[in-house]
N, C-alpha and C positions, 0 to 999 in steps of 0.2 A: 141490122141488129134489132131483134125483137125485145119487147119488154121483159119477157121471160129470161132472155139472156142477160139483160141488165140486172134484174133482181138476183139471178144466180151469181153473177160476178160480184155484186154488192154483198151477198151472203158469204161468199168465199173470202173476200177482203175483210169483212167484219169478223168472221171466225178466226182468221189468221191474226188479226190485231188482238183479239181477246186472248188467244193462245200465247202470243208473244208477251203481253203484259202479265199474264198469269205465271208464266215460266220465269220471267225476269223480275218478278215482284220482290224477291229477296235480294237481288243485286242492285236495285235502284237506290236504296238509301245509302247515304255516305257513311253512316255509322251502323254498328250491329244492332239489330232489333232486340230489345230486351224480352226474354222468354223465361218462364219458370223452369226450374231444373227438370221437373217431371215431363214437361212438353219437349224439352231438348232431348231427353233420354228416349222418349217415345218416337220422335222423328228419326232417330238413328235406325230404328227397325222398320220404317215405312217402306223402303225399297224392297226389303226381303218379304214383307207382307204382300206387297203388290205382285211380286214375282210368284209367290206361292198361289195367290188368287188366280193368276193367269195359267200357271202350269198344272195345278191340281185337276181342274176339269179336263184338261187334255189327256191326262194320264188315266183317270178313272171313269171317263164318260165317252160314249160313242153315240152319235146322232141324238144327243139330248137326253140320254138315259144312261144309268150306270151300266158298265160292261157286265154281261151276264155269265161270262165264262173266263176261266183262267187261261184259256187258249188264245191269248192276245199278246202280240209281240212287245207291247209297251211294258208289261209287267216285268218280264225278265230283264229288259233293258234298264228299267228304273232300278231294279235290285242290284244289278251289276255296276251301274254308274254310281249308285249310292255307296256300295262297298268300296269302289275305287276311290271315291272322294274321301271317305273316312280313313283309307289306307295311306293315300299320298297327299291329300289336301290340295289338289290341283284342279282348277276349273276346266281348262282345255282338255286335260286327260279324261275328266269326267264326261265331257261331251263326246269325245272320241270313243271311249269305251261304250257308252250308251248307244251310239250309232252303229258301232261294230257288232253289237248284239242285236239291235233292232232291225237293221236292214236285211241281214240274211234270213231272219225269221219272217219278216213281213214280205219281202220280195221273193226270197227263195222258197219258203215253205207256205206262203200264202196266209199266214196267221193274221 
């Protein structure tokens, strides 16, 4: 085992430990951590904001630039999935409808 392997292994173990502590930080204390109400309300929306930050570039960008044409399978898929969500309020159905629109357009028509 070379020194590069040892350093790589130490880096992986260290990053895993940091990740574990960061994710378990709120579960470690025995009592609830006091927070102002504005922070508690803000943290309620953090998962939605993170999801939007990940999904929005995937919908509106291709190869690091905004899509230049409406001839992209993602746009009708997003519109149909959004309409389904506001109609039925179901996450699984939203995903299924989006993929049922996206796949034929992307694979079948080459959009």
